[in-house]
N, C-alpha and C positions, 0 to 999 in steps of 0.2 A: 700216449700214457695216460691222457689226461682221459680216456673212453674208459683204459682197464682199470684206472684208479673207480672211477664212476660205478659200472659195474659190478666193481668190488665193493664201494659202498652202499651201493643196490642191495646184497646178497648179507652185507653185515645188516644193516639198515630190518633186512625183512626177517634174518631169525632174531636177530636183535624185539623186533616187535611181535615176533610167536611166540618166545621163550615170556616175555609179559605178560602178554595180554593172552593168548592162546593154549601155553603149556602149561607146564604140570601146577605151576604155581599161579595159577589165571585167578584161583580163591582169593589171593594175595594180592592184588593187583590193585591199586588205589588209582586217586583223579591224577595223581604225578606222574605214573606210568601212561595215562593218556593223554595226559598234554606232554609230555617229553614224546609220544609220536608223531602229535599236530605240532609241536616245533621242528621235530625228524624230519617234516616232508617235501616243505622250500630248500633246505640242504641242498635234501637229495635231486631236487629238479633244478636246484641252483648247479651242482654240480653236472648233469647233464648237459645242462643250456649253455656249461662254458667249457666240457668236451666238446659237442656239438655244435658248436658257432652261434646259438640260435638265441633271441629276445625274448625270454618268459616276462620277465618285470622288467621296469625303468630302473635305471643306476638306482635312483633313488629309495626304492626300498630295498636293494642290499646293502643301504648305507644307512638304514636304520634298523635291517634285521641284522647283520655283521657282529655289530655288541651284543644284541640280546641273544643269539646265539651262544654267543663266548660263552655272555654270563648264564647262562641256563647251564650249557657243560658243565662250567667250572661248578656251581651252586649242587646240580646234578653228581658232577664224579664227589664231590664233599661230602655231600648226603648219603652215597653207597658207601664209600669211606665208612664214614661214621658209622654205620648202619650194622657194619661188622660185629660177629659177637667178642668177639675179644682183641684186647690188643695186642696179645704176638699176633692175632692172623690180620687189626689193621697195620704194625709194623714192616711185618710179612709181605704181606698180598697187596693191602692197601694200597700205600704208594706206586708200589709198579706197578697195579692197575690202571692210578690216575694218569702216570707218565706216558705208560701205553699208548694207553685212550688219546692226551695231546699230540704222540707221537704217529699216529692215524690217520688222525683225524684235523692236524697242523698245513696238509695239500688242499684240503676243503675250504680251510677257511683263506688261504690263498687264491682260490677259484673263486670265492665268495669277494673279497677283496677286488681282483680283477673283473666283476660282474659291476661294483660299485664303484668303481674308476678307472671306467676304460681310457685308454691311452685316444688321442684326438691320431688321428693319419694327420699325416704334414699335405 
């Protein structure tokens, strides 16, 4: 199940990165879009590390990275919601987009948490 999710996450990040940086709106890409891609790469690496039981970084890295990526995703989601053009779009589509993003990313946060705090074998 984790492998399927990691592949889905890779596809989602690839599409998101393409749309933000190389797509139709590439001329509107800001430094925040590039920073978002930069923050997303370790998440993707962590998903594959968890799925294939490989150690890419040490647990201390994931302990520091996990709260950072959670705050970054929260801030990025709110920034995206606030950048909609009208309040109607904000109420109808913005919050649903916000909630669905966290529903999709929750398994990623669990994977990163398990990398940050591995179980000790008895």
